[in-house]
C-alpha positions as CSV (number, residue, x, y, z in Angstrom):
1,M,0.0,0.0,0.0
2,G,2.9,2.3,0.7
3,Y,4.2,2.0,-2.9
4,F,0.7,2.8,-4.2
5,I,0.4,6.0,-2.1
6,A,4.0,7.0,-3.1
7,L,3.2,6.4,-6.8
8,F,0.0,8.5,-6.6
9,L,1.8,11.3,-4.8
10,L,4.5,11.4,-7.5
11,L,1.8,11.5,-10.2
12,I,0.0,14.3,-8.4
13,I,3.3,16.3,-8.2
14,A,4.0,15.6,-11.9
15,S,0.6,16.8,-12.9
16,L,1.1,20.0,-10.8
17,A,4.5,20.6,-12.5
18,S,2.9,20.1,-15.9
19,A,0.2,22.7,-15.1
20,G,3.0,25.1,-14.0
21,F,4.8,24.4,-17.3
22,F,1.7,25.3,-19.3
23,M,1.1,28.4,-17.2
24,L,4.6,29.7,-17.7
25,R,5.0,28.8,-21.4
26,R,4.6,31.7,-23.8
27,K,3.1,31.2,-27.2
28,N,4.7,34.3,-28.8
29,P,7.7,35.8,-27.0
30,T,7.9,38.8,-29.3
31,L,4.8,40.5,-28.0
32,N,5.0,43.5,-25.8
33,D,3.3,43.6,-22.4
34,A,0.1,45.3,-23.6
35,Q,-0.3,42.7,-26.4
36,K,0.4,39.8,-24.0
37,K,-2.5,40.9,-21.8
38,S,-5.0,41.1,-24.6
39,A,-3.8,38.0,-26.5
40,Q,-5.7,34.8,-25.9
41,Q,-3.7,31.6,-25.5
42,P,-6.3,28.8,-25.5
43,S,-3.8,26.0,-26.0
44,N,-1.9,26.9,-22.9
45,N,-5.1,27.4,-20.9
46,R,-6.5,24.0,-22.1
47,G,-3.3,22.2,-21.2
48,M,-3.2,23.8,-17.7
49,V,-6.9,23.1,-17.0
50,R,-6.4,19.4,-18.2
51,A,-3.3,19.0,-15.9
52,L,-5.1,20.5,-12.9
53,T,-8.2,18.3,-13.6
54,I,-6.0,15.2,-13.6
55,R,-4.4,16.3,-10.4
56,I,-7.8,16.7,-8.7
57,G,-8.9,13.3,-10.0
58,L,-5.8,11.6,-8.7
59,S,-6.2,13.2,-5.3
60,V,-9.8,12.1,-5.0
61,V,-8.9,8.5,-6.1
62,L,-6.1,8.4,-3.6
63,F,-8.3,9.7,-0.8
64,I,-11.0,7.2,-1.5
65,S,-8.5,4.4,-1.9
66,V,-6.9,5.1,1.5
67,L,-10.4,5.3,3.1
68,M,-11.4,2.0,1.6
69,A,-8.1,0.3,2.6
70,W,-8.7,1.5,6.1
71,Q,-12.3,0.2,6.2
72,L,-11.2,-3.2,4.8
73,G,-8.5,-3.5,7.4
74,L,-5.6,-3.4,4.9
75,I,-4.0,-0.4,6.8
76,Q,-4.2,0.5,10.4
77,P,-4.0,4.0,11.8
78,T,-0.9,4.6,14.0
79,G,-1.3,7.5,16.2
80,L,-1.2,8.5,19.8
81,P,-3.8,6.7,21.9
82,I,-6.5,8.7,23.5
83,S,-6.3,8.4,27.2
84,K,-8.2,10.3,29.9
């Protein structure tokens, strides 16, 4: 189960890095600042939205998988015991 969680965390980080790449990538570097603000870059936006959607999906799948593994007894919580 530990490898599964580590793999999903790496995939989530890779997806986040991909979204950052799409956000920072410029379509036309010769534009001045005023033109950059008015120019639409749909391909960059679509790539960033897709990467962030994948990240959210992976996070939800990981969360549900951990909850199911806990309910099925595959993993046990290890924390401080509650004592009064």
